[in-house]
TIMARDREN-508866 format. One record per atom (N, C-alpha, C, CB): atom name; x, y, z; residue number from 1; residue in one letter. Coordinates in steps of 0.1 Angstrom, whole numbers, plus 2048, in hexadecimal, padded with zeros to 3 digits. Glycine has a CB too. Layout:
# TIMARDREN-508866
+----+-----+-----+-----+-----+----+
| at |  px |  py |  pz |   i | aa |
+----+-----+-----+-----+-----+----+
| CA |   X |   Y |   Z | NUM |  a |
...
+----+-----+-----+-----+-----+----+
END
This chain:
# TIMARDREN-508866
+----+-----+-----+-----+-----+----+
| at |  px |  py |  pz |   i | aa |
+----+-----+-----+-----+-----+----+
|  N | B12 | 60C | 845 |   1 |  m |
| CA | B14 | 610 | 839 |   1 |  m |
|  C | B22 | 617 | 83B |   1 |  m |
| CB | B08 | 617 | 833 |   1 |  m |
|  N | B29 | 615 | 82C |   2 |  v |
| CA | B37 | 61D | 82D |   2 |  v |
|  C | B34 | 62A | 824 |   2 |  v |
| CB | B44 | 613 | 827 |   2 |  v |
|  N | B37 | 639 | 827 |   3 |  p |
| CA | B37 | 642 | 821 |   3 |  p |
|  C | B44 | 643 | 817 |   3 |  p |
| CB | B36 | 64C | 829 |   3 |  p |
|  N | B43 | 64C | 80B |   4 |  f |
| CA | B51 | 64F | 806 |   4 |  f |
|  C | B4E | 657 | 7FA |   4 |  f |
| CB | B5A | 643 | 801 |   4 |  f |
|  N | B55 | 65C | 7F5 |   5 |  f |
| CA | B55 | 668 | 7EE |   5 |  f |
|  C | B58 | 666 | 7E3 |   5 |  f |
| CB | B5D | 671 | 7F2 |   5 |  f |
|  N | B54 | 670 | 7D6 |   6 |  v |
| CA | B5B | 671 | 7C9 |   6 |  v |
|  C | B58 | 67B | 7C4 |   6 |  v |
| CB | B59 | 668 | 7C0 |   6 |  v |
|  N | B66 | 680 | 7C1 |   7 |  q |
| CA | B68 | 68C | 7B9 |   7 |  q |
|  C | B65 | 688 | 7AA |   7 |  q |
| CB | B76 | 692 | 7BB |   7 |  q |
|  N | B5B | 68E | 7A2 |   8 |  i |
| CA | B5B | 68E | 794 |   8 |  i |
|  C | B5E | 697 | 78C |   8 |  i |
| CB | B50 | 68C | 791 |   8 |  i |
|  N | B66 | 698 | 781 |   9 |  k |
| CA | B6A | 6A2 | 777 |   9 |  k |
|  C | B61 | 69F | 76B |   9 |  k |
| CB | B7A | 6A2 | 773 |   9 |  k |
|  N | B57 | 6A8 | 76B |  10 |  c |
| CA | B51 | 6A7 | 75B |  10 |  c |
|  C | B57 | 6AC | 753 |  10 |  c |
| CB | B46 | 6AD | 757 |  10 |  c |
|  N | B52 | 6A8 | 749 |  11 |  h |
| CA | B57 | 6AD | 736 |  11 |  h |
|  C | B4C | 6BE | 737 |  11 |  h |
| CB | B4D | 69C | 723 |  11 |  h |
|  N | B51 | 6C5 | 730 |  12 |  m |
| CA | B4C | 6D5 | 730 |  12 |  m |
|  C | B41 | 6D5 | 732 |  12 |  m |
| CB | B4F | 6DE | 724 |  12 |  m |
|  N | B39 | 6DD | 738 |  13 |  g |
| CA | B29 | 6E1 | 735 |  13 |  g |
|  C | B1F | 6D6 | 73C |  13 |  g |
| CB | B25 | 6E0 | 723 |  13 |  g |
|  N | B24 | 6CA | 73F |  14 |  k |
| CA | B1C | 6BD | 743 |  14 |  k |
|  C | B1B | 6BC | 755 |  14 |  k |
| CB | B25 | 6AD | 73B |  14 |  k |
|  N | B22 | 6C9 | 75A |  15 |  s |
| CA | B22 | 6C2 | 76C |  15 |  s |
|  C | B0F | 6C3 | 76E |  15 |  s |
| CB | B2E | 6D3 | 77C |  15 |  s |
|  N | B0B | 6CB | 767 |  16 |  y |
| CA | AFA | 6CA | 76E |  16 |  y |
|  C | AF5 | 6BE | 76B |  16 |  y |
| CB | AEE | 6D4 | 767 |  16 |  y |
|  N | AFB | 6B7 | 75F |  17 |  q |
| CA | AF3 | 6AC | 759 |  17 |  q |
|  C | AF7 | 6A2 | 75F |  17 |  q |
| CB | AF3 | 6AA | 74B |  17 |  q |
|  N | B03 | 69F | 766 |  18 |  v |
| CA | B06 | 696 | 76D |  18 |  v |
|  C | B02 | 698 | 77A |  18 |  v |
| CB | B13 | 694 | 76B |  18 |  v |
|  N | B02 | 6A0 | 77D |  19 |  a |
| CA | AFB | 6A3 | 78E |  19 |  a |
|  C | AF0 | 69D | 78C |  19 |  a |
| CB | AF6 | 6B4 | 794 |  19 |  a |
|  N | AE9 | 6A0 | 781 |  20 |  n |
| CA | ADC | 69C | 782 |  20 |  n |
|  C | AD6 | 68F | 782 |  20 |  n |
| CB | AD7 | 6A2 | 77A |  20 |  n |
|  N | AE0 | 687 | 77A |  21 |  a |
| CA | ADE | 67B | 775 |  21 |  a |
|  C | AE1 | 674 | 781 |  21 |  a |
| CB | AE5 | 678 | 769 |  21 |  a |
|  N | AF0 | 676 | 78A |  22 |  l |
| CA | AEE | 670 | 79A |  22 |  l |
|  C | AE3 | 675 | 79D |  22 |  l |
| CB | AF9 | 673 | 7A6 |  22 |  l |
|  N | ADD | 67D | 7A3 |  23 |  a |
| CA | AD1 | 67E | 7A9 |  23 |  a |
|  C | AC5 | 678 | 7A5 |  23 |  a |
| CB | AD0 | 68A | 7A9 |  23 |  a |
|  N | AC1 | 673 | 798 |  24 |  d |
| CA | AB9 | 66B | 796 |  24 |  d |
|  C | ABC | 65F | 793 |  24 |  d |
| CB | AB3 | 66F | 78E |  24 |  d |
|  N | AC6 | 65A | 795 |  25 |  a |
| CA | ACC | 64C | 798 |  25 |  a |
|  C | ACA | 649 | 7A7 |  25 |  a |
| CB | ADD | 64A | 796 |  25 |  a |
|  N | AC7 | 653 | 7AD |  26 |  e |
| CA | AC7 | 64F | 7BC |  26 |  e |
|  C | AD1 | 648 | 7C5 |  26 |  e |
| CB | ABD | 64A | 7BE |  26 |  e |
|  N | ADD | 646 | 7C0 |  27 |  i |
| CA | AE7 | 643 | 7C7 |  27 |  i |
|  C | AF3 | 646 | 7D2 |  27 |  i |
| CB | AEA | 642 | 7C1 |  27 |  i |
|  N | AF0 | 658 | 7CE |  28 |  a |
| CA | AF8 | 661 | 7D3 |  28 |  a |
|  C | AF0 | 662 | 7E1 |  28 |  a |
| CB | AF9 | 670 | 7C9 |  28 |  a |
|  N | AF8 | 668 | 7ED |  29 |  s |
| CA | AF2 | 66C | 7F9 |  29 |  s |
|  C | AF2 | 67A | 7F8 |  29 |  s |
| CB | AF8 | 667 | 804 |  29 |  s |
|  N | AFC | 682 | 7F3 |  30 |  e |
| CA | AFD | 693 | 7F4 |  30 |  e |
|  C | B05 | 696 | 7E7 |  30 |  e |
| CB | B06 | 69A | 802 |  30 |  e |
|  N | B02 | 69F | 7DE |  31 |  i |
| CA | B0B | 6A6 | 7D0 |  31 |  i |
|  C | B0E | 6B2 | 7D1 |  31 |  i |
| CB | B05 | 6A6 | 7C2 |  31 |  i |
|  N | B16 | 6B1 | 7D0 |  32 |  y |
| CA | B1D | 6C3 | 7D0 |  32 |  y |
|  C | B23 | 6C8 | 7C8 |  32 |  y |
| CB | B27 | 6C6 | 7DA |  32 |  y |
|  N | B21 | 6D2 | 7C1 |  33 |  s |
| CA | B2B | 6DA | 7B7 |  33 |  s |
|  C | B37 | 6E2 | 7BF |  33 |  s |
| CB | B22 | 6E6 | 7AF |  33 |  s |
|  N | B40 | 6DE | 7B7 |  34 |  t |
| CA | B4F | 6E5 | 7BE |  34 |  t |
|  C | B59 | 6ED | 7B2 |  34 |  t |
| CB | B5B | 6D6 | 7C4 |  34 |  t |
|  N | B61 | 6F2 | 7B5 |  35 |  a |
| CA | B6C | 6FD | 7B2 |  35 |  a |
|  C | B77 | 6F4 | 7B2 |  35 |  a |
| CB | B6E | 70B | 7BC |  35 |  a |
|  N | B80 | 6F3 | 7A2 |  36 |  g |
| CA | B8E | 6EE | 7A8 |  36 |  g |
|  C | B8F | 6E3 | 79C |  36 |  g |
| CB | B8D | 6E8 | 7BA |  36 |  g |
|  N | B95 | 6D6 | 79F |  37 |  h |
| CA | B99 | 6CE | 796 |  37 |  h |
|  C | B92 | 6C6 | 792 |  37 |  h |
| CB | BA2 | 6C8 | 799 |  37 |  h |
|  N | B84 | 6C6 | 79A |  38 |  y |
| CA | B77 | 6BC | 79A |  38 |  y |
|  C | B69 | 6C8 | 79C |  38 |  y |
| CB | B78 | 6AF | 7A8 |  38 |  y |
|  N | B61 | 6C1 | 793 |  39 |  d |
| CA | B54 | 6C8 | 794 |  39 |  d |
|  C | B47 | 6C2 | 79C |  39 |  d |
| CB | B50 | 6CB | 786 |  39 |  d |
|  N | B4B | 6B8 | 7A2 |  40 |  l |
| CA | B40 | 6B2 | 7A9 |  40 |  l |
|  C | B46 | 6AC | 7B5 |  40 |  l |
| CB | B36 | 6A9 | 7A1 |  40 |  l |
|  N | B3F | 6AE | 7BF |  41 |  l |
| CA | B43 | 6A4 | 7CC |  41 |  l |
|  C | B38 | 69D | 7D0 |  41 |  l |
| CB | B4A | 6AB | 7D9 |  41 |  l |
|  N | B3A | 690 | 7D0 |  42 |  v |
| CA | B31 | 685 | 7D4 |  42 |  v |
|  C | B2D | 67F | 7DC |  42 |  v |
| CB | B32 | 67E | 7D2 |  42 |  v |
|  N | B28 | 680 | 7E8 |  43 |  k |
| CA | B2A | 670 | 7F3 |  43 |  k |
|  C | B21 | 665 | 7F0 |  43 |  k |
| CB | B26 | 673 | 805 |  43 |  k |
|  N | B21 | 65C | 7F5 |  44 |  f |
| CA | B1E | 64D | 7F4 |  44 |  f |
|  C | B1E | 64A | 7FE |  44 |  f |
| CB | B27 | 645 | 7ED |  44 |  f |
|  N | B14 | 63D | 805 |  45 |  y |
| CA | B15 | 635 | 80D |  45 |  y |
|  C | B0E | 627 | 806 |  45 |  y |
| CB | B0F | 63B | 818 |  45 |  y |
|  N | B19 | 61D | 808 |  46 |  l |
| CA | B18 | 611 | 805 |  46 |  l |
|  C | B19 | 605 | 811 |  46 |  l |
| CB | B21 | 611 | 7FB |  46 |  l |
|  N | B0F | 5FC | 80C |  47 |  d |
| CA | B10 | 5EF | 818 |  47 |  d |
|  C | B21 | 5EB | 814 |  47 |  d |
| CB | B01 | 5DD | 813 |  47 |  d |
|  N | B25 | 5E3 | 822 |  48 |  p |
| CA | B34 | 5E2 | 823 |  48 |  p |
|  C | B38 | 5D6 | 817 |  48 |  p |
| CB | B38 | 5DE | 834 |  48 |  p |
|  N | B2B | 5D2 | 813 |  49 |  s |
| CA | B2D | 5C3 | 80E |  49 |  s |
|  C | B2F | 5CC | 7FE |  49 |  s |
| CB | B1C | 5B4 | 812 |  49 |  s |
|  N | B2B | 5D5 | 7FA |  50 |  v |
| CA | B2F | 5DA | 7EC |  50 |  v |
|  C | B3D | 5E0 | 7E8 |  50 |  v |
| CB | B26 | 5E4 | 7EA |  50 |  v |
|  N | B42 | 5DD | 7DF |  51 |  d |
| CA | B52 | 5E1 | 7DB |  51 |  d |
|  C | B4F | 5EC | 7D6 |  51 |  d |
| CB | B5B | 5D8 | 7D2 |  51 |  d |
|  N | B57 | 5F9 | 7DD |  52 |  i |
| CA | B53 | 607 | 7D6 |  52 |  i |
|  C | B5A | 604 | 7C8 |  52 |  i |
| CB | B59 | 617 | 7DE |  52 |  i |
|  N | B63 | 5FD | 7C8 |  53 |  g |
| CA | B69 | 604 | 7BA |  53 |  g |
|  C | B62 | 5FA | 7AF |  53 |  g |
| CB | B7C | 602 | 7B9 |  53 |  g |
|  N | B59 | 5F1 | 7B2 |  54 |  h |
| CA | B51 | 5ED | 7A6 |  54 |  h |
|  C | B44 | 5F4 | 7A4 |  54 |  h |
| CB | B4E | 5DE | 7A7 |  54 |  h |
|  N | B40 | 5FD | 7AF |  55 |  f |
| CA | B35 | 604 | 7B1 |  55 |  f |
|  C | B3C | 612 | 7A5 |  55 |  f |
| CB | B31 | 606 | 7C3 |  55 |  f |
|  N | B44 | 614 | 7AD |  56 |  v |
| CA | B47 | 624 | 7A6 |  56 |  v |
|  C | B49 | 621 | 794 |  56 |  v |
| CB | B5B | 62C | 7AF |  56 |  v |
|  N | B50 | 614 | 791 |  57 |  n |
| CA | B52 | 612 | 782 |  57 |  n |
|  C | B45 | 60C | 77C |  57 |  n |
| CB | B5F | 607 | 780 |  57 |  n |
|  N | B3B | 608 | 785 |  58 |  e |
| CA | B2D | 602 | 77D |  58 |  e |
|  C | B24 | 60C | 77C |  58 |  e |
| CB | B24 | 5F5 | 783 |  58 |  e |
|  N | B22 | 617 | 789 |  59 |  k |
| CA | B19 | 61E | 78A |  59 |  k |
|  C | B17 | 62D | 786 |  59 |  k |
| CB | B17 | 61B | 793 |  59 |  k |
|  N | B26 | 636 | 78D |  60 |  v |
| CA | B2B | 640 | 78B |  60 |  v |
|  C | B32 | 642 | 77D |  60 |  v |
| CB | B32 | 641 | 795 |  60 |  v |
|  N | B3C | 63E | 77C |  61 |  q |
| CA | B46 | 643 | 76E |  61 |  q |
|  C | B39 | 63C | 762 |  61 |  q |
| CB | B5B | 638 | 76C |  61 |  q |
|  N | B35 | 638 | 75F |  62 |  v |
| CA | B2A | 636 | 755 |  62 |  v |
|  C | B22 | 640 | 751 |  62 |  v |
| CB | B22 | 62D | 758 |  62 |  v |
|  N | B1C | 64B | 759 |  63 |  i |
| CA | B15 | 653 | 757 |  63 |  i |
|  C | B1B | 65D | 74E |  63 |  i |
| CB | B11 | 657 | 762 |  63 |  i |
|  N | B14 | 665 | 744 |  64 |  p |
| CA | B18 | 668 | 738 |  64 |  p |
|  C | B1D | 67A | 740 |  64 |  p |
| CB | B0A | 665 | 728 |  64 |  p |
|  N | B26 | 679 | 73A |  65 |  g |
| CA | B2D | 684 | 73B |  65 |  g |
|  C | B3A | 688 | 749 |  65 |  g |
| CB | B21 | 68E | 73B |  65 |  g |
|  N | B3A | 67E | 750 |  66 |  i |
| CA | B45 | 67D | 757 |  66 |  i |
|  C | B53 | 67A | 750 |  66 |  i |
| CB | B42 | 673 | 760 |  66 |  i |
|  N | B5B | 680 | 754 |  67 |  q |
| CA | B67 | 681 | 74E |  67 |  q |
|  C | B74 | 67B | 756 |  67 |  q |
| CB | B68 | 68F | 74B |  67 |  q |
|  N | B70 | 67B | 761 |  68 |  d |
| CA | B7A | 675 | 769 |  68 |  d |
|  C | B77 | 676 | 77B |  68 |  d |
| CB | B88 | 67B | 764 |  68 |  d |
|  N | B7B | 66A | 781 |  69 |  t |
| CA | B77 | 66C | 78B |  69 |  t |
|  C | B84 | 669 | 798 |  69 |  t |
| CB | B6A | 664 | 78B |  69 |  t |
|  N | B7F | 669 | 7A4 |  70 |  l |
| CA | B8C | 669 | 7AE |  70 |  l |
|  C | B81 | 669 | 7BB |  70 |  l |
| CB | B99 | 67A | 7AC |  70 |  l |
|  N | B86 | 659 | 7C1 |  71 |  t |
| CA | B7D | 653 | 7CC |  71 |  t |
|  C | B87 | 652 | 7D7 |  71 |  t |
| CB | B76 | 645 | 7C7 |  71 |  t |
|  N | B7F | 65C | 7E2 |  72 |  i |
| CA | B83 | 65E | 7EF |  72 |  i |
|  C | B7E | 651 | 7F8 |  72 |  i |
| CB | B7D | 66C | 7F5 |  72 |  i |
|  N | B86 | 64B | 7FA |  73 |  i |
| CA | B7E | 642 | 80A |  73 |  i |
|  C | B80 | 647 | 817 |  73 |  i |
| CB | B84 | 631 | 80D |  73 |  i |
|  N | B7A | 649 | 820 |  74 |  t |
| CA | B78 | 650 | 82E |  74 |  t |
|  C | B78 | 646 | 837 |  74 |  t |
| CB | B6B | 65A | 830 |  74 |  t |
|  N | B83 | 649 | 840 |  75 |  f |
| CA | B82 | 63C | 84E |  75 |  f |
|  C | B78 | 642 | 857 |  75 |  f |
| CB | B93 | 637 | 858 |  75 |  f |
|  N | B7B | 64D | 85E |  76 |  k |
| CA | B6F | 654 | 869 |  76 |  k |
|  C | B6B | 660 | 869 |  76 |  k |
| CB | B73 | 655 | 876 |  76 |  k |
|  N | B60 | 663 | 86B |  77 |  a |
| CA | B5C | 66E | 86B |  77 |  a |
|  C | B5F | 674 | 87B |  77 |  a |
| CB | B4D | 66C | 866 |  77 |  a |
|  N | B61 | 67E | 87D |  78 |  f |
| CA | B60 | 688 | 88B |  78 |  f |
|  C | B56 | 694 | 88A |  78 |  f |
| CB | B6F | 68F | 88F |  78 |  f |
+----+-----+-----+-----+-----+----+
END
């Protein structure tokens, strides 16, 4: 499985709604609320055959309440 993270900026007042939608969809490994430019940090795992860009576009960005995303692809865990 390939891990990656997505930072999510939500529309005002929608952070909990977005976090709950991600949890209900059972597509995220971990969901954290954050302070700063983004409201949520979400960890995903995908099979290497799945395209991360398509996954984020088709499964994450379509959730109501999301304003913007920043995908972080990682290389190695220490």
